[in-house]
N, C-alpha and C positions, 0 to 999 in steps of 0.2 A: 409896633420891637419899643420903646422908651429912652429916648436919648437923656443919658444924666450931665449935667458942668455942676464944680465949682472952680470957689473961687480960687485952691490949693493946688489945685491940679496942672501942671504943666502944659499951655495951649495947645501941645499936640497930641494930648493921652483925649479918648473918649471914652465914657463905658456906657454902654450901653445894659437897658433887662429885657431877656426877649419872653413871654409869657411857653413855659412849654406844649402847654396844652393847648392853644392855636397856631402857633406860630411852627410844626412840624420840620419844615424844608429846613429852616435854620439848627435847629433841635439836630436837627438826622447830620448835618455836613458839619456842624462843630462835633457833633457826640456826644455831643452835650444829655449826658441821661442823669447823672444821678444831680440832687438839686441841692445851695447853687455848688453852681462848674464858674469861675473863671476864665476861659481863650485869650491868654494878651498874643496881640497880632500885631504883628509890624512889615508897615508895607503887605499887606494882603496874603501872610505867612503866617504861621504861630508857631510865635514863643516860645509860651511855658503855658502852664495848667495848672488848674488851681481848683476840690471837690473837696468843699466844705465852709463851713462860716470860720468869716475872719477875721475880728477888727480891723479897725482906723489902724492903728498902726502898724499891723502885718501888712494888711495892702496898700501901705506908705512904703513901706520896708521891700516887696512884692512886687512892687510897681518901675521901684529905683536898678529892683534887681536886673529886671529886665532887657529897663530902658535910661539906664546911664552909663 
């Protein structure tokens, strides 16, 4: 699992990249069978999900929707 950090995101939001071929337990746990799949978690609970490619702008809007 790879953790990403950017200077433009809020401090308490983390983005992780999971290799579905190597991390099968994580893939199964989050039911992330389509690639890419974004699972939004807050306090360990899923608050949202998106399958498919997003532009940077779309990703920023989705993060605002779930976390602001």
